[in-house]
N, C-alpha and C positions, 0 to 999 in steps of 0.2 A: 388250571390255566391262569397265567398271570393276567391281571386286569390291565386294560389299555388306558393310557392317559386321555383325558377328555380333549376333543378337538377344539380349536379356537372357534368362537362364534362368528358367523357372518353378520353383516349389518342388518340383514332381513330377519335374522334369528334372535335379535336382542329382545328381551322380555318387555311386556307392557309396563307402564309406570307403576301400576299397582303392586307389581312383584319386585320393585327395586328397593334397595336399602342404600342410603348414602354412606360414603366413607370419606375420610380426610386424614392423611398421614404424610410423614416426611421420612425419607430414607435414602440410602446409597444404592446405586445400580450395581449389582454384583454379577448378573448374567443377562444376556440379551440374545434374542433369537427371532429371526424372521419366520413366522409361522404360516402366513398366508399373504395373499395379495392385498388383503384389507387390514391386517393387524400386525403389530410388532409385540412380542411378549417380553416383558422385563421381570426379573426377580429383584425385589426391593428388600434391602436389609434395614429394618427400623432399629433405632437405637435401643439397646437393652432388650432386644428380642432375639431369641435363639434361632427361630425359624424365619425364612424369607417369605414374603408375600408376592404372589404372581399377579401381575396386572397386564391388561391388554390396552394398547394405544392405537387408535385408528390411524392408518397411513394418510387418510384424507385430512390434510391440515385444517380444512374448514370445519372439521368435526371436533377439533380440540382447540381450546384457548391456550396459547403458549405465551410465556414471558421468559426471556425476551421474545418479542413477536415479530422479529425482522427476517423470518425465513431461515434462521440459524438452527441447524441440527445439533443440539447439545446432549442428545441421549447416548452418551458414551459411558463405558465402565468406570466406576468410581465417582461419577457425578452424583451430587446430592440433589434430589428433587422433592418438591412438595406437590402431591397429586390429590385431586378430589374427583369424585364421580359417584357411581353406584355399583353395588354388588348384587349378585343373584346366584341362584343355584342351577347348575347344568350338569347332568349326568352324575348327580350326587356330590359334585364339587362346587365350592364357592368360587365365583369368577368376579374379577374387579375390572370394570370398564371405565376408562379415564375420560373425563370431560375437560379438566383444567390441569395444566402442568407448568410449574414454575421452577426455574433453575435457582437453587440455593447456593450451591458451590460447584464451580466448574471442574470438569475432569482435567487432569494435567495432559491435555491433548493439544498439540501445536495448531491444528486446523481450527478447532473451536476458538482458541485464544485469538488467533489472527482474525477470524471472522468477527468476533466481538470488538476487537480494537479498530476495525474498519467503520464501526457505527459512529455517527456524528456525536452521539452522547455517550461515548464509551466510558468516560470517567464515572458516570453514574452507576456503573456495574462493578465498581471497585470491591464491593462486599463479596461478590461471587468469586473473586480472585483471592479471597481470604485476606484482604487488606483492611486496615482499620478505618480508612477514610478515603474520600475522593481526592483529597489533597495528596495522599501518598502515591496514588496512581498518576496524578498530574505531574508530580515531581519526577517520577520515573520517566514519563514520556518527555519531560523537558530536559533531562540530563543525559539520556541515552540517544545516540544517533542511529544505532543499528537496530532494526526490527528483531533480528535474532537475539540480541542482548536483552531486549525488552521481554520477549517471549520466555527466554530462559529464566529471567528474574521472576516472572509471574509463576512459572512452573515450580520454582523453588518455594514460593509462598504457598502454593497449593499442596506440594508434597512434603514440606517441612524439611527438605534437605537440598543442599546446593546442587544445582545442575551444571555440569561442566560442558563447555562448548567444545565439541570434538570436530575438527575439520577433516572431512573425507576428501581424498584426492579426487580431482575432477575426472569424471568418467566419460569417455566418448566412444561411440560405436562406429564401425566402418560405414554404416548407412549414413551417419551424420557427416562424416568426412566426404563421402560421395556427394551429398547434397551441397556441401560448401563448395566443392570443386565445380559442380555443375552451375551453381549460381554465379560463381566468379567468371566462369566461361561465358555465361549468358550476358553478364555486365560488361565483359570485354568485347562484346559484339561477335563472339565466336559462334553464337547460335543465330540461326536465320530469323527467328521470331523475337529477338531481343527488343525490349521496349524501354530499357533504362541503361544508364552508363555507370560503370563502377568507377568511383572517384578515389584518388589518393589524397589524404589530408595535407594541408599546408600548416606551417607553424608561424603565424604572422607576428608573434610576440616572443621576446627573449624571456626564458624562464627565470632569469635573475632579476626579478622585479622587487621593489621595496613596497611593502604594504603601507598604506596611508597611515601616517602617525596619529591622526585624530581618531582612528578606529578603536573603540572600546571592546574588550573581550566580552563576547556574548555568553555569559555564564550566570546561572542562578546562584543565589547566595549559598556559599559552602560547597559549590560544585567543582572548584578548581582541581582538587586532588582525587576526584572520583575516577576510578579506572574502569573503562568499558570492558565488559566480558567479551567483546568482539575482538579486542586486541590489547597490546601492552601499553599504549599511550593513555595518559590521563586526558580528561576532557579538555583541559587547558592546552596540553601539548598538541592534541589533535587540531584545535582551532589555530594555534600559532603556526604549525608546520604544514597543514593541509587546507583546512576550510578557508582561512583568510587569504591564502594564496589563490585559491579558486575564485573567490569573489573579486580579488584584485585583478585577476586576468579578465573577468567580465568587464570591470570598470575600464581597464585599458583598451579592451576591444571596442567598447562603446565609444571611447574617445577617438578612435580612428575614423568614425563617421559622424561624430557630433562633438563639436568644441563647446567649451563652457560658455562662451560669449554668444552662442547661437540662441535662437528662440527656444523657449521652454518646451520640454517634451513630457508626455505622460507615459509612464511605464506600467505595464501589467506584469506582476510577478506571480507566476502560476505555481502553486504548491510551496510557496516560500514562507510558511507561517511563522517561523521563529525569527524572521527578519534579518538573517545574516547578510543576504545579498541586497535586499531593499534598503536597509540602513546604510550600507557601504555606498550604494549609488547616491542616496540622498546627501550623504556627507560630501561626496566628490562633485556633485552637481547641484548647487544651491537653487537653481531654477527648476529642478525636476520635481514632478509630482508622481507619486507611486501608489498603485492599488495592489494589495497583496490578497490573493484568494487562496484559502486553505480550508479543508473540511475538518481539521483537527482543532477542536476548541482550545485545548491546553496550549497548543503551539501558537495559536493566534494571541492568546493572553500573554505568553512569553514574549512574542514579537512586539506587542504594544509596550510592555515594560522596557524592552531594549531600546525602542525608538525614543521613549521618554528619557532614558538614561543618556542617550546621545543627542538630545535636544533637536530631534527632527520629527517629532510626533505630529506637528502641524502640516507636514507634507506627505505623510503616509497614511493611507486608509486601509485598515485591516478588515477583510470581509470573511466572516465564518460561513462558508457555503461550499457545497459541492460544485466543482468547476463546470460541470455539464449544465447545472441550473443557472449559474452566472452567465455562461455562454448563451443559453436560450433567452434569458432576460435581456442581455445586451443586444442580441439579434433583433428582438421584437421592439424594444423601447429605445435602444441606443444608450450608451453610458452617459452619465452626467459629464464625464470627461472623456473625450475621444482618445482612444489608445493609439499611441504612435509606435511604441516598441514593446514587444513581448519578450520577457526573459524567464528562463526556467533553469535552475541549477539542480540537476539530478531529480527532475520530476519523474516519478516512478511509472514505468510501463506505458500504457496507453494514454496517461495524462500528458506526456510529451507530445504524442500524436494529436491529441485534441488541441493542445496549445498551438501546434503548427497549423492545424486547420483553421483555428480562430484567426491567426495571423494572415493566412492566405485569403480568407473571405473578407477580412477588414482592411486589407492593404497595409499591414503593419510591417515594420522591420522586426527582426528578432535575433536573439542569441539564446539558443536552447541546447542544453546538454542532457541527453536522456540517460536513464539508468534503469535497473531492475527490469530488463527487457521482457521477461516472460509474464510480468504481472498484467492482469486485466481487471481494472477496477470500474470501468465505465461501460460495460456491456449494456445494451446491444450495439454501442458504438463500435465501428470497425475501422481500425487504422488503415490508411491508404496503402501502405506497403504490403498488407495482407492480400490485396487484390492482385499483386504480382507473384504470389506464391500459392501453392496448395497447402493443405493443413499440415502435412508432414514437414514441409519446408519451413513453415512458420515455427513449428515446435522445435525442430532441430536447431535452426539458426538462433532462436531465442535462448535455448539452453546452453549453446556453445559460448555465447557471450558471457554467461555467468560462471564459467569455469574459473575457480579460484586457485587452481594448481599452477605453480610457477612453470611447470613443464608444458602447460597448455596455453600460455599467454599468447602465442602466435595465432592459434586457432581462434581464441577469444577476440583478439583485435580484428582479424580478418572477417569474422562474422559480424562484428560491429560495423565495419566499413560497408559490407554488403547491405545490411539493413538500412543504414543511414543514407547510402547512395539511392536506395529505392524510395526512401522518404523524400529525398530531394526531387525525385521525378514528379511529385505532385505539383511542382511549380514549373509550368510549361516554359516560362521564359528563361529557365536555367540560371536564374540570378542568385541562387543559393550556393554558398560555399561550404565545403566540408573542411573543418579546421580541428586542431587538437591542442591541448595544453599538456604540460609535463605529466607523465604517468607516475612521477614521484608523489604527486598530490592525490591522485586517484587513478585506478585502472579504467574507470568509466570516464574517459577524457576526450571523446569525440564530440564536437560541437557543430551544430548547424547554424549558419549565420546569413542573414539578409540585411544589407545596409539600408538605412532610411534614405528614401529617394529625395 
């Protein structure tokens, strides 16, 4: 009769300390299995060892000390980990129970990489991305505008081979289209229980605008000719033909409700760490004071350098902080400078929603252009528009916005209008306008505006 493999231990079955032997080794995860409600079994391949070592890691996170310790699951195949704990004999087999687990080299896994990049101190983990220094990761974050390009570059470091970005055609289900039709009908008051109004955007500005001549190109040294893996444009070409036109549109839109000779205004730029928008506003409005809040330390550092280069550093305060924390502190203590206008150019996901809520609660004017509609960075915060949908509607509408297939541009734009019309409903006085700039500069071109009273 063939012998049976030993079962994984339960927490109650672990041996007394007198029977434990300590172990300490580093290796790559080659197999992973969920063996019980209490344990995960991993096969670790140590360097220069022919056989693998089986270890058991408790599912209870409080039973293991992890590094990074921010709730990130990094136990994926091909990750290299350093583990310590104790070994014991069970059913004639040596078992290894882990008490400490440190990530040495990250797996080439998109989810893990994205989770680590969201950490406020993400550059300190450059070594686990197989990079030589924190400066190398900081330079990558500073020169690339696309998260996909950043992730692909990191995966190339980890795998030792270039990762090609392949664009899959946008996929849409009949269920998604049905939800879009139903929400449009609801917004058009075709439904008896409609609580919001579907808006059609206006274009208050001519797209043939000249970018302010005093604007300096926001590029790190040597970054002009870098080509983004997200597209064919160099970083300089992207700034010249797209980003600077977007910031000029913001400047011109602000000018419609605030002339240069009026009293000074304080602007809050949410998620604008690299300073493209804040510096442009500071140049065009000599009496303006700006506060830029961003959780990305390298972006904040790049923004400070850009402000110095443009001689506006005395009027821009760069705050390295999660916006939800800044919001909470402002609500309790009040800012040293009362915010008059909130701006956000492509603030990702629910960051735009929190910026809108901040403006509503503090009576601010705003010019806010959302992007990355499915992203949720600020849970348990719930965007207002989610209260007007069920979970399936939230998921379908958000995904439809992000369709990058040319044949699906119509559905993408319609979904954007539905979501932003529902966002507008949070302001009962209906003083919020839904506007748009040229889609030549960005497909995420719907802007919510409330003039300063």
